[in-house]
Biopython code that builds the backbone (N, CA, C, O; Angstrom):
import numpy as np
from Bio.PDB.StructureBuilder import StructureBuilder

atoms = [
    (1, "MET", "N", (-12.353, 15.065, 27.582)),
    (1, "MET", "CA", (-10.936, 14.789, 27.499)),
    (1, "MET", "C", (-10.601, 14.372, 26.062)),
    (1, "MET", "O", (-11.291, 13.542, 25.470)),
    (2, "THR", "N", (-9.565, 14.942, 25.528)),
    (2, "THR", "CA", (-9.150, 14.641, 24.169)),
    (2, "THR", "C", (-8.124, 13.515, 24.174)),
    (2, "THR", "O", (-7.147, 13.557, 24.922)),
    (3, "GLU", "N", (-8.352, 12.517, 23.338)),
    (3, "GLU", "CA", (-7.414, 11.397, 23.212)),
    (3, "GLU", "C", (-6.401, 11.726, 22.124)),
    (3, "GLU", "O", (-6.738, 12.315, 21.096)),
    (4, "PHE", "N", (-5.164, 11.339, 22.365)),
    (4, "PHE", "CA", (-4.115, 11.520, 21.368)),
    (4, "PHE", "C", (-3.795, 10.179, 20.755)),
    (4, "PHE", "O", (-3.840, 9.147, 21.425)),
    (5, "SER", "N", (-3.473, 10.199, 19.486)),
    (5, "SER", "CA", (-3.190, 8.967, 18.763)),
    (5, "SER", "C", (-1.847, 9.072, 18.072)),
    (5, "SER", "O", (-1.455, 10.145, 17.613)),
    (6, "ASN", "N", (-1.139, 7.948, 18.000)),
    (6, "ASN", "CA", (0.112, 7.897, 17.256)),
    (6, "ASN", "C", (-0.138, 7.664, 15.775)),
    (6, "ASN", "O", (0.796, 7.709, 14.975)),
    (7, "LYS", "N", (-1.383, 7.416, 15.403)),
    (7, "LYS", "CA", (-1.715, 7.154, 14.004)),
    (7, "LYS", "C", (-1.633, 8.452, 13.213)),
    (7, "LYS", "O", (-2.205, 9.466, 13.614)),
    (8, "PRO", "N", (-0.916, 8.420, 12.080)),
    (8, "PRO", "CA", (-0.845, 9.635, 11.258)),
    (8, "PRO", "C", (-2.180, 9.918, 10.585)),
    (8, "PRO", "O", (-2.940, 9.002, 10.267)),
    (9, "GLN", "N", (-2.447, 11.181, 10.378)),
    (9, "GLN", "CA", (-3.657, 11.579, 9.671)),
    (9, "GLN", "C", (-3.484, 11.274, 8.189)),
    (9, "GLN", "O", (-2.389, 11.411, 7.645)),
    (10, "LEU", "N", (-4.559, 10.864, 7.545)),
    (10, "LEU", "CA", (-4.505, 10.581, 6.118)),
    (10, "LEU", "C", (-4.527, 11.881, 5.321)),
    (10, "LEU", "O", (-5.322, 12.782, 5.587)),
    (11, "GLU", "N", (-3.635, 11.954, 4.339)),
    (11, "GLU", "CA", (-3.585, 13.076, 3.417)),
    (11, "GLU", "C", (-4.417, 12.708, 2.183)),
    (11, "GLU", "O", (-4.638, 11.524, 1.931)),
    (12, "PRO", "N", (-4.875, 13.682, 1.420)),
    (12, "PRO", "CA", (-5.690, 13.384, 0.231)),
    (12, "PRO", "C", (-5.011, 12.446, -0.769)),
    (12, "PRO", "O", (-5.693, 11.681, -1.451)),
    (13, "GLU", "N", (-3.671, 12.494, -0.868)),
    (13, "GLU", "CA", (-2.974, 11.621, -1.815)),
    (13, "GLU", "C", (-2.741, 10.212, -1.274)),
    (13, "GLU", "O", (-2.184, 9.365, -1.973)),
    (14, "ASP", "N", (-3.163, 9.955, -0.033)),
    (14, "ASP", "CA", (-2.964, 8.652, 0.597)),
    (14, "ASP", "C", (-4.042, 7.628, 0.236)),
    (14, "ASP", "O", (-3.844, 6.433, 0.451)),
    (15, "PHE", "N", (-5.163, 8.068, -0.302)),
    (15, "PHE", "CA", (-6.276, 7.155, -0.563)),
    (15, "PHE", "C", (-7.227, 7.743, -1.588)),
    (15, "PHE", "O", (-7.157, 8.924, -1.927)),
    (16, "TYR", "N", (-8.121, 6.887, -2.073)),
    (16, "TYR", "CA", (-9.245, 7.324, -2.906)),
    (16, "TYR", "C", (-10.383, 6.348, -2.661)),
    (16, "TYR", "O", (-10.185, 5.286, -2.071)),
    (17, "TYR", "N", (-11.565, 6.709, -3.113)),
    (17, "TYR", "CA", (-12.716, 5.820, -3.009)),
    (17, "TYR", "C", (-12.966, 5.197, -4.376)),
    (17, "TYR", "O", (-13.021, 5.903, -5.384)),
    (18, "ASN", "N", (-13.117, 3.871, -4.413)),
    (18, "ASN", "CA", (-13.385, 3.212, -5.693)),
    (18, "ASN", "C", (-14.866, 3.356, -6.055)),
    (18, "ASN", "O", (-15.642, 3.965, -5.318)),
    (19, "GLU", "N", (-15.238, 2.786, -7.202)),
    (19, "GLU", "CA", (-16.613, 2.930, -7.696)),
    (19, "GLU", "C", (-17.655, 2.294, -6.785)),
    (19, "GLU", "O", (-18.838, 2.627, -6.864)),
    (20, "ASP", "N", (-17.215, 1.368, -5.907)),
    (20, "ASP", "CA", (-18.143, 0.748, -4.951)),
    (20, "ASP", "C", (-18.184, 1.479, -3.617)),
    (20, "ASP", "O", (-18.919, 1.084, -2.712)),
    (21, "GLY", "N", (-17.388, 2.556, -3.491)),
    (21, "GLY", "CA", (-17.383, 3.352, -2.274)),
    (21, "GLY", "C", (-16.379, 2.901, -1.233)),
    (21, "GLY", "O", (-16.363, 3.427, -0.120)),
    (22, "TYR", "N", (-15.539, 1.932, -1.578)),
    (22, "TYR", "CA", (-14.526, 1.467, -0.624)),
    (22, "TYR", "C", (-13.309, 2.384, -0.653)),
    (22, "TYR", "O", (-12.928, 2.890, -1.708)),
    (23, "LEU", "N", (-12.699, 2.595, 0.518)),
    (23, "LEU", "CA", (-11.484, 3.361, 0.624)),
    (23, "LEU", "C", (-10.327, 2.488, 0.155)),
    (23, "LEU", "O", (-10.183, 1.352, 0.607)),
    (24, "VAL", "N", (-9.500, 3.012, -0.749)),
    (24, "VAL", "CA", (-8.367, 2.273, -1.303)),
    (24, "VAL", "C", (-7.101, 3.076, -1.016)),
    (24, "VAL", "O", (-6.997, 4.240, -1.404)),
    (25, "PHE", "N", (-6.139, 2.448, -0.334)),
    (25, "PHE", "CA", (-4.884, 3.125, -0.043)),
    (25, "PHE", "C", (-3.995, 3.145, -1.277)),
    (25, "PHE", "O", (-3.955, 2.178, -2.037)),
    (26, "THR", "N", (-3.282, 4.248, -1.475)),
    (26, "THR", "CA", (-2.357, 4.371, -2.593)),
    (26, "THR", "C", (-1.012, 3.749, -2.229)),
    (26, "THR", "O", (-0.716, 3.530, -1.054)),
    (27, "GLU", "N", (-0.204, 3.467, -3.243)),
    (27, "GLU", "CA", (1.135, 2.923, -3.010)),
    (27, "GLU", "C", (1.946, 3.887, -2.146)),
    (27, "GLU", "O", (2.713, 3.460, -1.283)),
    (28, "LYS", "N", (1.776, 5.176, -2.382)),
    (28, "LYS", "CA", (2.500, 6.189, -1.601)),
    (28, "LYS", "C", (2.201, 6.042, -0.108)),
    (28, "LYS", "O", (3.112, 6.084, 0.718)),
    (29, "TYR", "N", (0.930, 5.873, 0.231)),
    (29, "TYR", "CA", (0.576, 5.712, 1.640)),
    (29, "TYR", "C", (1.123, 4.409, 2.213)),
    (29, "TYR", "O", (1.636, 4.387, 3.332)),
    (30, "LEU", "N", (1.014, 3.327, 1.450)),
    (30, "LEU", "CA", (1.472, 2.036, 1.949)),
    (30, "LEU", "C", (2.977, 2.057, 2.203)),
    (30, "LEU", "O", (3.449, 1.440, 3.158)),
    (31, "LEU", "N", (3.728, 2.751, 1.370)),
    (31, "LEU", "CA", (5.164, 2.902, 1.613)),
    (31, "LEU", "C", (5.411, 3.774, 2.841)),
    (31, "LEU", "O", (6.312, 3.498, 3.633)),
    (32, "LYS", "N", (4.606, 4.827, 2.997)),
    (32, "LYS", "CA", (4.743, 5.714, 4.154)),
    (32, "LYS", "C", (4.438, 4.960, 5.450)),
    (32, "LYS", "O", (5.065, 5.202, 6.481)),
    (33, "ARG", "N", (3.464, 4.039, 5.386)),
    (33, "ARG", "CA", (3.113, 3.238, 6.564)),
    (33, "ARG", "C", (4.287, 2.359, 6.971)),
    (33, "ARG", "O", (4.542, 2.172, 8.161)),
    (34, "GLY", "N", (5.005, 1.815, 5.984)),
    (34, "GLY", "CA", (6.261, 1.147, 6.287)),
    (34, "GLY", "C", (6.258, -0.356, 6.446)),
    (34, "GLY", "O", (7.304, -0.925, 6.758)),
    (35, "TYR", "N", (5.148, -1.026, 6.250)),
    (35, "TYR", "CA", (5.126, -2.489, 6.358)),
    (35, "TYR", "C", (3.966, -3.053, 5.549)),
    (35, "TYR", "O", (3.017, -2.346, 5.210)),
    (36, "CYS", "N", (4.066, -4.350, 5.247)),
    (36, "CYS", "CA", (2.999, -5.038, 4.522)),
    (36, "CYS", "C", (2.015, -5.636, 5.521)),
    (36, "CYS", "O", (2.418, -6.325, 6.458)),
    (37, "CYS", "N", (0.741, -5.374, 5.323)),
    (37, "CYS", "CA", (-0.299, -5.896, 6.221)),
    (37, "CYS", "C", (-0.775, -7.281, 5.795)),
    (37, "CYS", "O", (-1.519, -7.931, 6.531)),
    (38, "GLN", "N", (-0.356, -7.739, 4.616)),
    (38, "GLN", "CA", (-0.700, -9.049, 4.068)),
    (38, "GLN", "C", (-2.206, -9.248, 3.884)),
    (38, "GLN", "O", (-2.730, -10.345, 4.076)),
    (39, "ASN", "N", (-2.890, -8.164, 3.507)),
    (39, "ASN", "CA", (-4.319, -8.238, 3.207)),
    (39, "ASN", "C", (-4.598, -8.231, 1.707)),
    (39, "ASN", "O", (-5.755, -8.287, 1.290)),
    (40, "GLY", "N", (-3.547, -8.162, 0.898)),
    (40, "GLY", "CA", (-3.745, -8.153, -0.551)),
    (40, "GLY", "C", (-4.182, -6.801, -1.081)),
    (40, "GLY", "O", (-5.032, -6.731, -1.968)),
    (41, "CYS", "N", (-3.620, -5.734, -0.556)),
    (41, "CYS", "CA", (-3.980, -4.382, -0.996)),
    (41, "CYS", "C", (-3.769, -4.229, -2.498)),
    (41, "CYS", "O", (-2.816, -4.770, -3.060)),
    (42, "LYS", "N", (-4.657, -3.497, -3.132)),
    (42, "LYS", "CA", (-4.613, -3.302, -4.583)),
    (42, "LYS", "C", (-3.286, -2.701, -5.039)),
    (42, "LYS", "O", (-2.768, -3.087, -6.087)),
    (43, "HIS", "N", (-2.736, -1.777, -4.285)),
    (43, "HIS", "CA", (-1.510, -1.075, -4.673)),
    (43, "HIS", "C", (-0.319, -1.471, -3.805)),
    (43, "HIS", "O", (0.568, -0.650, -3.574)),
    (44, "CYS", "N", (-0.282, -2.703, -3.323)),
    (44, "CYS", "CA", (0.787, -3.149, -2.427)),
    (44, "CYS", "C", (2.162, -2.998, -3.074)),
    (44, "CYS", "O", (2.431, -3.615, -4.105)),
    (45, "PRO", "N", (3.039, -2.180, -2.474)),
    (45, "PRO", "CA", (4.382, -2.012, -3.028)),
    (45, "PRO", "C", (5.353, -3.091, -2.549)),
    (45, "PRO", "O", (6.502, -3.133, -2.989)),
    (46, "TYR", "N", (4.901, -3.950, -1.662)),
    (46, "TYR", "CA", (5.778, -4.956, -1.057)),
    (46, "TYR", "C", (5.724, -6.298, -1.777)),
    (46, "TYR", "O", (6.506, -7.196, -1.464)),
    (47, "GLY", "N", (4.817, -6.448, -2.735)),
    (47, "GLY", "CA", (4.767, -7.658, -3.541)),
    (47, "GLY", "C", (4.022, -8.810, -2.902)),
    (47, "GLY", "O", (4.277, -9.963, -3.250)),
    (48, "PHE", "N", (3.101, -8.539, -1.971)),
    (48, "PHE", "CA", (2.353, -9.626, -1.345)),
    (48, "PHE", "C", (1.410, -10.268, -2.353)),
    (48, "PHE", "O", (0.646, -9.581, -3.030)),
    (49, "ASP", "N", (1.472, -11.593, -2.446)),
    (49, "ASP", "CA", (0.593, -12.365, -3.331)),
    (49, "ASP", "C", (-0.452, -13.044, -2.463)),
    (49, "ASP", "O", (-0.145, -13.989, -1.736)),
    (50, "LYS", "N", (-1.680, -12.565, -2.539)),
    (50, "LYS", "CA", (-2.751, -13.081, -1.681)),
    (50, "LYS", "C", (-3.045, -14.554, -1.958)),
    (50, "LYS", "O", (-3.428, -15.291, -1.049)),
    (51, "ARG", "N", (-2.868, -14.988, -3.212)),
    (51, "ARG", "CA", (-3.145, -16.388, -3.554)),
    (51, "ARG", "C", (-2.172, -17.351, -2.883)),
    (51, "ARG", "O", (-2.566, -18.413, -2.402)),
    (52, "SER", "N", (-0.889, -16.966, -2.856)),
    (52, "SER", "CA", (0.107, -17.857, -2.254)),
    (52, "SER", "C", (0.344, -17.540, -0.783)),
    (52, "SER", "O", (0.880, -18.369, -0.048)),
    (53, "GLY", "N", (-0.053, -16.340, -0.349)),
    (53, "GLY", "CA", (0.162, -15.942, 1.034)),
    (53, "GLY", "C", (1.604, -15.560, 1.327)),
    (53, "GLY", "O", (2.031, -15.545, 2.481)),
    (54, "ARG", "N", (2.361, -15.248, 0.256)),
    (54, "ARG", "CA", (3.770, -14.899, 0.425)),
    (54, "ARG", "C", (4.075, -13.558, -0.234)),
    (54, "ARG", "O", (3.363, -13.101, -1.128)),
    (55, "ILE", "N", (5.154, -12.949, 0.236)),
    (55, "ILE", "CA", (5.634, -11.744, -0.414)),
    (55, "ILE", "C", (6.557, -12.194, -1.528)),
    (55, "ILE", "O", (7.544, -12.890, -1.292)),
    (56, "VAL", "N", (6.226, -11.789, -2.746)),
    (56, "VAL", "CA", (6.972, -12.172, -3.936)),
    (56, "VAL", "C", (7.673, -10.935, -4.459)),
    (56, "VAL", "O", (7.044, -9.892, -4.640)),
    (57, "LYS", "N", (8.969, -11.041, -4.701)),
    (57, "LYS", "CA", (9.722, -9.904, -5.197)),
    (57, "LYS", "C", (9.116, -9.427, -6.506)),
    (57, "LYS", "O", (8.939, -10.206, -7.442)),
    (58, "LYS", "N", (8.799, -8.135, -6.562)),
    (58, "LYS", "CA", (8.223, -7.566, -7.776)),
    (58, "LYS", "C", (9.303, -7.405, -8.818)),
    (58, "LYS", "O", (10.434, -7.032, -8.508)),
    (59, "SER", "N", (8.945, -7.691, -10.066)),
    (59, "SER", "CA", (9.901, -7.490, -11.162)),
    (59, "SER", "C", (9.775, -6.072, -11.656)),
    (59, "SER", "O", (8.712, -5.461, -11.551)),
    (60, "ASN", "N", (10.861, -5.543, -12.199)),
    (60, "ASN", "CA", (10.857, -4.211, -12.785)),
    (60, "ASN", "C", (10.670, -4.364, -14.270)),
    (60, "ASN", "O", (11.635, -4.322, -15.033)),
    (61, "ALA", "N", (9.429, -4.542, -14.689)),
    (61, "ALA", "CA", (9.122, -4.758, -16.107)),
    (61, "ALA", "C", (9.617, -3.575, -16.929)),
    (61, "ALA", "O", (9.332, -2.417, -16.623)),
    (62, "GLY", "N", (10.368, -3.899, -17.982)),
    (62, "GLY", "CA", (10.865, -2.864, -18.866)),
    (62, "GLY", "C", (12.132, -2.191, -18.372)),
    (62, "GLY", "O", (12.651, -1.297, -19.040)),
    (63, "SER", "N", (12.640, -2.595, -17.223)),
    (63, "SER", "CA", (13.846, -1.985, -16.682)),
    (63, "SER", "C", (15.029, -2.910, -16.920)),
    (63, "SER", "O", (14.963, -4.111, -16.659)),
    (64, "ASP", "N", (16.106, -2.331, -17.416)),
    (64, "ASP", "CA", (17.327, -3.090, -17.628)),
    (64, "ASP", "C", (18.316, -2.877, -16.498)),
    (64, "ASP", "O", (19.469, -3.299, -16.591)),
    (65, "GLY", "N", (17.878, -2.232, -15.444)),
    (65, "GLY", "CA", (18.770, -1.956, -14.317)),
    (65, "GLY", "C", (19.465, -0.630, -14.494)),
    (65, "GLY", "O", (19.184, 0.107, -15.439)),
    (66, "PRO", "N", (20.386, -0.320, -13.574)),
    (66, "PRO", "CA", (21.084, 0.969, -13.635)),
    (66, "PRO", "C", (22.002, 1.046, -14.856)),
    (66, "PRO", "O", (22.618, 0.052, -15.241)),
    (67, "ASN", "N", (22.086, 2.217, -15.453)),
    (67, "ASN", "CA", (22.954, 2.432, -16.619)),
    (67, "ASN", "C", (24.104, 3.310, -16.260)),
    (67, "ASN", "O", (24.944, 3.605, -17.110)),
]
sb = StructureBuilder()
sb.init_structure("model")
sb.init_model(0)
sb.init_chain("A")
sb.init_seg("    ")
for serial, (resi, resn, name, xyz) in enumerate(atoms, 1):
    if name == "N":
        sb.init_residue(resn, " ", resi, " ")
    sb.init_atom(name, np.array(xyz, "f"), 0.0, 1.0, " ", f" {name:<3s}", serial, name[0])
structure = sb.get_structure()
């Protein structure tokens, strides 16, 4: 019997393996997933700060806003 899953399949651009062999999710995948897991992901687009345990608004370095 084949089980069906609601989990989306990973695309090649969703992850890579680091030099230690760990799977690392890309920012693109984390945005596609749609929520912050609060694990301190390397490419977290949600601004989670693992040290403080809070989501901190990311600054747009070098951006002056809309022109």
